[in-house]
N, C-alpha and C positions, 0 to 999 in steps of 0.2 A: 573749563575742566570737564564738566559733565558731557559736553559735545565730544571732546577728545576720547573720553572713556567709551561713549556709545559707538563711535567710529571704530575703535580698537576691538570692541566686542563683536561687532558685525564682521569686521575683517577676519577675526579669529574663527568665527563660525563658518565663513565662506571657505577659508583655507582648510578647516577641519573636514568640511563636507567633501571637498575634492580629494583630500588625503584618504578618506574612507572609500570613495569611489575607486581610487587607484588601487588600494589594498584589496578591495573586493574583486577587481578585475584580475589581479595576480594570484590571490590566494583564497578568496571567499567563496568561489563558485566550484561546484563539483566538476571535475575534469573527466572527459570521456577517455577511454583507453586510446593509446596511440593509433590503433588501426581504425578508429571510428571515422576519420575523415576520408579514408580511402577504402572503405569496406567494399568487398567484391560481391557481385550478384551470384546467385546460386549456380548459374550455368558456367561460372568461371572459377568455382571452388576446385581445390585439388581433387582429382579423380582417383588418385591412388589411396587405397586404404592404409591408414597408419600401421606401421609394423607391429604395434602392440595389439592390433585388432585380432590377429590370429595367433599371436605368440603365447597368450595366456588366457585362461577362461576363469580366473579366480573371482571375477565380479558376479558370476552367475551363482544363484543359491544352490545348495546341495541338499538332496533328500537322502534318507538312509539307504534306499535301495538303488541309488544312482549307479549307472554303469560307467566304467572308465574307458570303454572302447572308443577309439578315435572315430570321429564322424567321417564317412566317405566324402571325399571332395569331388567336385565336377570341374569341367572346363568353363564354367560360367564366368562372366566378367566380374572383376572386383571393383569396377567403377561405381561411384555413388549414383544412386537413382534419384533424380530430382522430380519434384511434384510442385506445380504452381496452381493455386486457386486465387480467388479474389481476396481471401483473408490469410492464407498461409503460403509460404515458400519454404519447402523443406527438402532435406536430403536424407535418403534411407541407405544405410550401409547394407549391401547384399550379404555380408558376413553377419548372420544372426538376424538380419532384417530390423535393426534398431534405427530409430529416428535420431540422427546425430547432429543435425543442423536444422534450425527453424527460424525464419524471419517473419515478422508481422508487418506486411506492407501498409496496413491502414494506421499504423502507429509509427510515425517518424522517430528516428533516433534522437533528434533534437530539432529545435526550431531553426538552428543554423544549418542543419543537414536534412531538410525536408524530403529529399530524394533518397535518403539512406534509411531503409526500414530498421526498426528495432530488432536486434538479434536476441532471441530467447535461448535456443539450444545452440551449442557450439561443440565442435569435435576437436578442440585443442588450439585453435588459432588465438583466442583470447582467454578461453576458459574451457573446462570440461563440464558439459551439462547435456545429458542424453536421456531419452526414454527408451528403456530396454524391455523386451518381452520374449518369451520362448516357451519351449516344451522340454521339461526335464523329467527325471524319474527313470524307471527301468529301461524303457525304450525311447525316451525323449531324445531328439537329435541335439539338443543344447546341453545334455547332461555331461558330455565329455569335458574333462579338465584340460584337454589339449587344444581343441578347436571347436568352433561352432559351425553350423551348416552354412554352405554358400548357396544362397538362393539365386535363381535366374528370373529374369523378367523379359517380357516381349519388347520392351523399349527402355532406353536409358533416360528418357525425359517424358513426363506426362503433364498435360495442361488442361484445366477446365475451360472448355471452349465457350465462346459467347452463345447464349441461348440454352446452354446445358445447366442443369441444377445439381447433377451428381457425377462424381468421377470415381471409378473403381480401379485400383492398382493391385494386381495379383503377382505375388512372388511364389515360385515353385521350387520344390526340392524333393528328391526321391532317394530312399536308402532302405535296403533290406526288404524290398517288396512293399514298402509303405510310401504312398504319395502324399506330400504335404503341400498345402496352399496357404500362404499367409496373405490375407486380403485386407487392404486398407480402403475404406470408403470415405469420401469427402463430400460435403454438401455445401453449396453456395451460401455465403454469408455466415458460416458456422466455424467455430474454433474447435469443434468436437470432431474426432476421428474415430470411426468404428473399426475395430481390429478383430478379425475372425481367423481362427485356425481350422481349416478343413482337413481332416485326417481320413484318408482312404486306405484302408488296410487290405492289401491284396496278397499278404503273406499267408503262411499256413498256421500261424500261431497268433494268439491274442496280443494286442498292443496295449501297453500300460504306460501312462505318463501323467505329468502334472503341469498345469499352466502356471507360469510365473510372469510377473510384471513388476518393474521397479524403475525408480528415478535415481540417476547417478549424477553427482555434482561435486566439484572440488570446493575448496574453502575460499575462493576468490571473492572479492567484494561485490556488492549488489550494483550492477551497472545502471539500474533504473532509479536508484536513490539520488535525490537532489536536495536533501535537507542539510542545512548548516546550523540548526538550532540545538544540536546535541541529542534530540529525541528521534533516533533512527528507527525506521520501521523494521519489522521482524524478517530475518533471513534464515530460513531453516525448513524443517519438515513438519508435516501435520498429518493427523489421521483421525478416523472416526471409530469410536467404540460404542457398544451398547450403553455403557455407563456415562460416556462423555462424548457428545456429538462433535466436539471440536477440541482436539488436544494437540498442543504444540510440542515439538521435539527439536531443540536447538542442536547445533553442531557440538557444543560443549557437552550436552547430554549424551550424544552419540559417542563422544570421546570416552566417557566414563563407563557406559554400559550399553550392551546390545539389547534392543527391545524385542520381545517375542510375545505376541498375544493372539488368541483365537478370536476371529470375528466372522459373523455372518453378514455378507454384503459389505457395506461400508466403502471407504476409499482411502487412498494414500496420496499425499500431495507434497509439493515443494513450493514454498512461498517466497516472494520477494516483493519489492515495492511495485504496486499496481498490477502485477502479473502473477499467475499461478499455473502450475502444471499438476495434473492429477490423473491417476489411473483409477478407473471405476469398474470393478468386476460385477458379476451377476449378483443381484440382490438376494437370491435364494441360496447361493453357494456358501460353503464354509471355507474360510481362508486363514492362513497363518500370516500375520503381518510381522515383518522383521525389519530391524535396522542394523547396519554394520558398516565397516570400512574395508575397502579392498587393499591390496598390497601397495598401491600407489598413494594411499591416503585419501581416496575419494569417498565421500559419504553416500550411503545407499539406503533408501527407504522403499520397501516393496512388499509384495504378498505372494504366497504360493497356494494354489488351489488344491482341492482334493484329487485323489487319483482317479483318472478317467480311463476306462477300459473300452477298447474297440475290438469286437470279435472279428475273426478272419472273414474276409469277403464283405465286410460292412464298412460304413463310414460314419463319422461323428463330427459335429461342429462345436467349438467352444469360443465364446465371444467376450469381449470387454471393450471399454471406451477409454480413449485418451483425450483429455482436454489440455490445450496449451494456448493460453491467451490472456486477455484482460480479466480483471476481477469485476465482472458484471453480475450483480447479486441475483437478478431475476433468472439469468441463464444458468448460474451455478446451482441455484435452488431447484430448478427443473431437472438438472442432471442427476443430483443425488442429495438426499436430506443432509443438512449440516454443512454442505460444501460452501454455501453462501456466507458462512461464518468466517471464511478465510479473509473476507473484508473485515479486518479486526479493528473495531473502534475502542478497544480497551475496556476498562471497568465502567466507563460511562456509556456503554453500548445502548442501554435502555433509553438514554436521552438522545444519543447520536442517531439512532435509527429513525425516530420520528422527524428529526431535523432534516435528515437526508431525504426522507419521503416527501416532506413539505417542499424542500428545495427542488427536488426533481419535478414535482408537479408545477411549481412556479416556472421552472425552466421550460416545461412543455408549452407554456403559454407565451413566454417572452423570447425564448430561443437564444438567450445570452446569460451565461453563468454569473457575470459581474452584476448585471441588473437584477438577477434573481437573488443574489446575496443581499442587495440593497432592500428589495421588497421583503425578504425574510427578516432582515433586521427591523424593519418597520413593524412587521407583525409581532415579533418577539417583544418589541418595545411597547406595543399596545397591550399585549398580554400582561406585562408587568407594570402597566401605567398606574393603577391604584397604589401599589406597593411603593413605587418610586415617588409618587406624589406625596405620600405620607412622610417619607424620608426628607424630601426637599422642603416640606413645610416646617419640619423640625429644625433643619439647618437655617431656614430663613428666619425663624423665631430667634435662634441663637445669634444671628447677625444683629437683630434689633436690640439684643441685650449687651452688645459690645460696650456701650458707655458704662453700664452697671458693672461689667467685668473689670473694666479699667479702674473703677472706683474701689472694687474689692482688692485689687492688687495694691493700690496706694494705701488702703486701710490696713492690710495685714502684712505687707512687705514680704520678708523672706520666710514667714511662718507658713509653710506649705500645708501643714495639717489643718489649721484654722481656715486657710484659704480654700482647701478642698471641701471642708464641711459647709462653709458659706455658699460655695458654688452648688453643692448638692441640694441645699435648702432652696436656693433660687430656682434650680431646674424643677424641683418638685412643685414649687409654688406656681411656676409658669407652665407646668405640665409639658416639659420638654424631655425627650430621651437623648442624652448626650451621645449615645452610640448609634442613633438613627441614621447619621450620615454614612455609616459603614454599610448599611443594608443594601443599597443598590449594587455596590461592588461585590458583596457576598452572593447576591442573587445572580449576578451576571457570570461569575467565575465558572460554575458548572456548565452553563450554556457555552461560554467561551471555550472551555477545554473540549467539550463535545464537538463543537464546530471545528476546532483545530484538527481533531482526528478525522472528521468528515472530509475536510479539505485535503488532508494529508493522505488518506487512504483511498479515496474515491478516484478511480481511473478516469471518470468523467471529467474531473477537473484538470487532468494532465494536458498541458499545452492549450488550455481553454483561454481565449482572449477576452478582454473586456473592452477597452477603448484606448486610443492614443498610444502611450508607450507600454501599457500593460498587455503583453502578448501571452502571458501564462500566469493564471491566478494561483497555480499550485507552487510557484517559486517566489522568491523575494522580488520586491520592486527594484529594478536595476538602477534606478536613480534616487531611491530612498525618498521620493516625494510623499508617498502616503504615510510612512512613519513620521516624517517631519510635521505633516499636517496633523497627525494623531497627537504628537507631543504638544503642538500649539493649542489644539482643542482641550487637552488636559489642563494646560496653563489657564485658559479662559475659564474652565470649570472651577479652578481653584479660586479665582477672583470672586466667584459667586458664593463660595463657602465661607463660613465664619473662621476667623483666625484662631488657631489653637492657642489655649492659654499658656502652654509651656513653650518658651522661646526655642528650645532645642527641637521640639516636635514641629514647630513652625518652620524651622530651617530645613528639616527633613522633608516636609511636605512640599516645600518649594523646589527641592531637588528631584522629586518624583517624576515630573514631566521629562526631565533630561534623562533620567535613568530608564524610564519606559521607552523613550525614543530609541536609545541604543539597544535596548532589549528587543525591540520590534524590528530592527533593521533587516534581520535575516529571516523573519517570519514570512510565511506565504502571503502574497499580496492580497489574496481573497480574504484572509483572516484580518489583516490590517484594515482592509476596506470595511469589513463588518464593524470593527472597533471605531473607525472614524465616523461612520454614519451613526452609530450608537451614541458617540460623544456629542455630535451635532444635535441630535434629537434630545439628548439629556440637557444640553445647554439651553435649548429653546424652552423645554418644559420647566427647568429650574429658574430661568430668568422670569418666566411668566408668573410662577408661584411666588418667587421672592418679591416681585413688584407688587403683587396683591397683598402680601403680608406687611410689607413696609408701608404701603398706602393705608392699610387698616390701622397700623400702629401710629402713623402720623395723624390720622383723624381722631384717634383717642386722645392724643396729646393736645 
């Protein structure tokens, strides 16, 4: 009968395993948008500007002295201007000179589509996500509510050639005796784009205008999010203020109120999982940071600079920076103070930052994030070794008291009050802390949560392989092998622990390995790897200490 029951349990476990695999294949994994498998390269994007591009200008900020005079149009082409570097593939709309499409060729969309780059900006094929900038105010060409300036370029396609480190793309426009050049500068290996406005005033009167830059996005889901644990990463805007170097502004916040704050320098950004887009103005200039929604429901976060005046016959230049790429902390910190905080580790950032720093240095030696996590786990275990050892000694002593515990149960029967008093006296006599066994878990939980956010937020972990079937440590184990090993290791640990005196508590403890196994099924593989290694080390440490205590107790007897 015992053999039949064992066979049935094993068969049920196997069937359950394959059922979970099938469910995950159909429902558990984040699905790419329908166009992901057949995404087009930039040179085959539609070249006609969407009809909404020139029909309305309500997404451009308005200053009190803005003119409503329609911008003079030229016969320049309305075809998108494509730019290709080693890190960026983007398309610029000549109407306004906005960046309306951007791919990241060094970051594949998915492991199944390694030849398809991840799309950050999009001009409406899958979502609306653009980086806009221009000149508004009294004489600004973008101030009209009817249309925006139509820039011309010397070519329709630009490419950073082999052996070149810099690429400059000039867009030109002239109106009312003023010549404008919107210049984009790209550097090899960089996700930063330098944007400059060169204003050459050849008219008979002074030119006055304001620089603006903003990020526009619809409310579509985050295409880079791959979590299935319910703890989704932040999708929304962020900004820098003198009082708060990193302030988040969710879409629900923008639904309620429009933000308006005066800031010197700073930055505005849009955040999603692993990637960030940011406009960084001059650090010395004063700017008005605003959020709002346009008539189509798109969310906008941006800034407007102070009025710039250009005398007749003279010229001026105003510059800013656009970053569109991965959340690499060192790069973001060098670009602008506080921008590195967009790698948001939550309330445990003070613990997550040193963990990431240590993990990054280990990776620089090993070159593999999976083995780096294992070495990090060993170092953390060594750091907490004395504390864990004290706890395991307490539990080992409690195991040696099991016969006395059974004797107390037989002596007091159902009288729980006397039973508890007798147990406390025995613990006191033997110098045992009954709560000592909880200490390792309590110590590990902050580290566990901090490492969770490190693995979840760090773009370095995205699509990072370990070995065998683990091709991406930032997502779940596709075959649930690591969670099952983790559950088995928890069960082995329980066999080393003393049996709780309360029968109900004992049953709950026996269920914990099963509960945690299902809980960890959809956790990032890197996090489960940490927990597995930690459990294995804990088992070895606890077994050794328990053996020592029991041997000492046997010698006394």
